[in-house]
C-alpha positions in Angstrom: -13.5 18.4 2.0 -15.3 17.6 5.6 -15.9 18.4 8.9 -13.3 18.0 11.8 -13.3 14.5 13.7 -16.2 13.6 15.8 -16.1 14.0 19.5 -15.7 10.5 21.3 -19.0 8.8 22.4 -19.4 9.5 26.5 -19.8 5.6 26.6 -16.6 4.8 25.3 -15.1 7.3 28.0 -17.1 5.8 30.6 -15.8 2.0 29.7 -12.3 3.5 29.6 -12.6 4.7 33.2 -14.2 1.6 34.2 -11.2 -0.5 32.5 -8.6 1.5 34.3 -10.0 1.3 37.5 -10.0 -2.5 37.2 -6.7 -2.7 36.0 -5.2 -5.9 37.4 -1.4 -5.0 38.4 1.0 -8.0 37.3 2.5 -9.4 40.3 6.1 -11.1 40.4 8.0 -9.0 37.9 10.9 -7.5 38.7 12.9 -4.7 37.6 12.2 -1.2 36.5 12.6 0.7 33.4 15.4 -1.2 32.2 13.1 -4.1 31.7 10.0 -2.3 30.1 7.7 0.1 31.5 8.1 0.9 35.1 5.5 -1.0 37.2 5.4 1.7 40.1 5.1 4.4 37.3 2.5 2.8 35.1 0.4 2.3 38.3 0.4 5.9 39.3 -0.1 7.2 35.7 -3.0 4.9 35.2 -4.7 6.2 38.6 -4.4 9.5 37.3 -5.5 8.8 33.8 -9.0 7.4 35.5 -9.6 10.1 37.8 -7.7 13.2 37.1 -7.2 13.5 33.3 -9.5 15.8 31.4 -10.1 14.2 27.8 -12.9 16.6 27.1 -10.7 19.6 27.8 -7.8 18.3 25.6 -10.3 17.2 22.6 -11.9 20.6 22.5 -8.8 21.6 21.4 -8.0 19.2 19.3 -11.4 19.5 16.9 -10.9 23.2 17.3 -8.0 23.1 14.7 -8.4 23.8 11.1 -9.5 20.2 9.8 -10.2 19.3 6.3 -10.9 15.6 4.7 -10.1 14.3 1.4 -12.3 12.3 -0.7 -10.0 9.6 0.0 -10.2 9.6 3.6 -7.4 11.7 4.4 -7.9 14.0 7.1 -5.2 16.6 7.7 -4.9 20.1 9.8 -4.7 22.8 7.3 -3.3 26.2 8.4 -3.0 28.5 5.8 -1.0 31.4 5.8 -2.5 35.1 5.3 -0.4 35.2 2.0 -2.0 33.1 -0.4 1.3 32.9 -2.3 3.2 31.5 0.9 5.0 28.4 0.7 3.2 25.4 1.8 4.9 22.9 3.9 3.5 19.3 4.9 4.5 17.5 8.0 4.4 14.1 8.2 4.1 12.0 11.6 5.6 8.5 12.4 4.8 5.8 15.4 3.9 5.6 18.1 2.6 9.1 17.8 0.0 11.0 15.4 -0.6 14.6 14.0 0.1 15.4 17.6 4.0 15.5 17.0 3.7 18.8 15.3 1.2 20.7 17.5 3.8 22.6 19.2 5.5 24.1 15.6 1.9 25.3 14.5 2.0 28.4 16.4 5.9 29.1 14.7 4.5 28.3 11.3 2.1 31.2 10.7 3.8 32.7 7.8 3.8 29.8 5.6 0.7 27.3 5.2 0.9 23.8 7.0 -0.7 20.6 6.3 -0.5 18.0 8.9 -1.8 14.6 7.4 -3.1 12.0 9.8 -1.4 8.9 8.4 -4.0 6.1 7.1 -4.6 3.8 9.9 -3.5 6.4 12.8 -5.4 8.7 14.9 -8.4 10.5 13.0 -7.5 9.5 9.8 -10.4 7.2 8.0 -8.1 5.5 5.5 -7.0 1.8 6.0 -3.7 0.5 7.5 -1.0 0.6 5.0 2.6 0.7 3.9 4.7 3.6 3.9 4.6 3.3 0.0 0.9 3.3 -0.3 0.2 6.1 1.9 1.9 7.9 -0.3 -0.5 8.6 -3.5 -3.5 9.0 -1.2 -1.6 12.1 0.6 -0.5 13.4 -2.7 -4.2 13.3 -4.2 -5.4 14.9 -0.7 -2.9 17.9 -1.2 -4.1 18.2 -4.9 -7.5 18.5 -3.7 -6.6 21.5 -1.6 -5.2 23.1 -4.6 -1.5 23.0 -3.2 0.6 22.0 -6.4 4.0 22.3 -4.8 5.3 21.9 -1.4 7.8 21.3 1.0 7.8 17.5 2.4 9.1 17.2 6.1 9.1 13.5 7.6 10.4 11.7 10.6 10.2 8.1 11.4 7.5 6.4 8.9 6.9 9.9 7.9 10.4 10.4 6.1 9.3 7.1 4.0 5.9 8.5 2.8 7.9 11.7 2.2 10.6 10.0 0.2 8.0 8.2 -1.8 5.9 11.3 -2.8 9.1 12.7 -3.9 9.8 9.7 -6.0 6.3 9.5 -7.5 5.7 13.2 -7.9 9.3 15.1 -7.8 7.6 17.9 -9.8 5.1 18.7 -6.8 8.0 18.6 -4.2 10.2 21.5 -4.0 12.3 20.4 -1.3 12.4 17.8 1.4 13.1 18.0 4.9 14.0 14.6 7.0 14.8 14.4 10.4 16.3 10.6 9.9 16.8 8.7 7.2 14.9 5.1 6.3 16.9 2.5 7.5 15.9 0.1 4.6 18.5 1.9 2.4 21.2 0.0 4.1 20.4 -3.3 2.4 20.7 -1.7 -0.8 24.4 -1.0 -0.1 27.2 -3.5 -0.7 28.6 -3.6 3.1 32.2 -3.7 1.1 31.3 -0.2 -0.4 30.6 1.3 2.7 33.1 4.0 4.6 34.8 3.6 8.1 31.9 5.9 9.5 29.1 4.3 7.3 30.2 0.8 8.8 29.8 2.3 12.4 26.4 3.2 11.6 25.7 -0.1 9.9 27.2 -1.9 13.5 25.4 0.9 15.4 22.0 -0.2 13.6 22.4 -3.9 14.2 23.3 -3.5 17.7 20.2 -1.3 18.1 18.1 -3.9 16.4 19.0 -6.6 18.5 18.8 -5.0 21.8 15.6 -2.7 21.1 14.1 -3.9 17.9 11.5 -6.8 19.6 8.8 -4.2 18.9 9.5 -4.3 15.2 9.4 -8.0 14.8 6.1 -8.3 16.7 4.4 -5.5 15.0 5.7 -6.5 11.6 5.2 -10.5 12.0 2.1 -10.8 14.5 0.4 -7.4 14.5 -3.1 -8.8 15.0 -2.2 -10.7 17.9 -0.6 -7.4 19.7 -3.5 -5.3 18.5 -5.9 -7.9 20.5 -4.3 -7.2 23.7 -3.2 -3.7 23.5 -6.7 -2.7 21.8 -8.5 -4.3 24.8 -6.6 -2.8 27.8 -5.7 0.7 28.2 -2.9 -0.4 30.7 -1.2 -2.4 27.9 -1.5 0.4 25.7 0.3 2.8 27.9 2.9 0.3 29.2 3.4 -0.1 25.0 3.9 3.4 23.9 5.3 5.3 27.1 7.9 3.1 27.0 8.9 4.2 23.5 8.2 8.2 24.2 10.6 7.8 27.2 13.4 5.7 25.9 13.0 7.7 22.2 13.1 11.1 23.6 15.7 13.3 25.4 14.0 12.9 29.0 16.9 11.8 30.9 15.0 9.0 32.3 12.0 11.2 33.2 9.5 10.9 30.4 7.3 13.7 31.7 10.0 16.4 31.5 9.5 16.2 27.8 5.8 15.0 27.7 3.8 16.3 30.6 1.5 14.2 32.4 -1.7 15.5 30.5 -0.1 15.9 27.1 1.1 12.0 27.5 -2.2 11.2 28.3 -3.8 13.0 25.3 -1.5 10.7 23.0 -2.4 7.5 24.7 -6.3 8.5 24.9 -6.3 9.7 21.0 -5.1 6.2 20.3 -7.4 4.7 22.7 -10.7 6.5 21.6 -10.1 5.8 17.7 -9.1 2.3 18.5 -5.9 3.0 16.0 -3.5 0.9 17.9 -3.8 -2.2 15.6 -4.1 -0.1 12.4 -1.0 1.9 13.1 1.2 -1.3 12.9 0.6 -1.2 9.2 3.6 0.1 8.0 5.2 -2.7 10.1 3.3 -5.4 8.7 3.4 -4.3 4.8 7.2 -3.5 4.5 8.7 -3.2 1.0 12.3 -3.2 0.3 13.7 0.7 0.0 13.6 2.0 -3.4 16.9 2.4 -5.3 18.7 5.4 -6.6 19.5 8.8 -5.5 16.7 11.2 -5.5 17.1 14.5 -7.0 15.0 16.5 -5.0 17.2 19.2 -2.4 16.8 18.0 0.9 18.0 18.8 4.2 18.6 16.8 7.2 18.6 17.9 10.6 19.4 15.0 13.1 19.0 15.4 16.9 21.6 13.6 18.9 18.9 11.5 21.0 17.3 10.5 18.2 17.5 6.6 17.8 20.1 6.2 15.0 21.5 9.5 13.4 23.1 8.4 10.0 26.4 10.1 9.0 26.2 12.4 5.9 27.9 10.5 3.3 25.2 7.6 3.9 22.3 10.4 3.4 23.8 11.5 0.6 23.9 8.0 -1.0 20.2 8.3 -1.5 19.3 12.1 -0.8 20.6 15.3 -2.7 21.5 16.7 0.7 22.2 20.6 0.6 22.0 21.1 4.4 23.1 18.5 6.9 22.7 19.7 10.4 23.7 17.1 13.2 24.8 20.0 15.4 21.8 20.3 17.8 22.7 19.7 21.4 19.8 18.0 22.8 16.3 16.4 21.4 15.3 13.3 20.4 13.0 11.3 18.0 10.0 13.5 18.4 12.1 16.5 17.9 9.0 18.8 16.3 7.6 18.3 20.1 10.9 18.4 22.0 12.4 21.2 20.3 9.9 23.1 18.3 12.1 26.1 17.4 15.3 24.0 16.4 13.0 21.7 14.2 11.5 24.9 12.5 15.0 26.4 11.6 15.8 23.4 9.8 12.4 23.3 8.3 12.9 26.7 7.1 16.0 25.8 5.6 14.2 23.4 3.5 11.6 26.2 2.4 14.3 28.8 1.7 15.5 25.9 -1.0 12.4 25.6 -2.1 11.8 29.8 -2.6 15.1 29.5 -4.6 14.6 26.9 -6.5 
């Protein structure tokens, strides 16, 4: 175990401010958000990032969290409950976010122990970039180092795939699963002729979404180093790439700052910048493996939010998971549910804890 992450070098922050002030705004580009990040919004955000945002204040709060680090390089927040016998929940994030996805739920979970690992290749992790499957074992080992023998795994996006892998490789350690989405790769394992009518509608929606919105997957998956060179050198490019996803994937009604207040939004961006991790965060896209076959017999709670990318029907989820609770009745919230709707996210998570305790 080890110390918290190191504070960013002042030279790095000074360089960031210089780059922001010298941003060359692209001319001749027409259209607004329908073509990506709106240029006028981006210019205003970059100006505030350069001369209004206080990273040091945000950083002090982050470094004050209860950090731990495994021998294998997995850094994690470890918030211990007062009762040593309390259950442990492990929260696994996705892209384009980090452990920050779960900051708003930590104060709501003081009665259980909480571990929030930084996925390998993501901000504050020392681990190398890797696939969802190869992320799983270092995280399982880190939990064992902490003396946690059994736990509830919660994941969304990439974190859902990592949670599934840990549950498949260490079913004796995973008391229950809580997922905010079902890994899309499982669609490839189902004969289209066997899909129900509802599942066919879901498969059609997935295909349409990939055609309209999946360009980032193709680029991050096939030419990640090209993209990393651009985004790792330009804070304007980094902001454009990430903010467009935060806006379109959250339930913000077109106003990204209604969900991610400006200072919080810039903390998410600056964390990627100071850790130089945008390129390594593409690891799970560049190293994709076929979804595992077979149903996973671990009690599972699925809590899906209406503005997430592709909420799956229950019958599809049940092909892969032992679904005990399926909650698709949330009236708001998107891909970053733990951040957007922390109280509702925690309610679903507690359903998984209840399954674990009853087991």
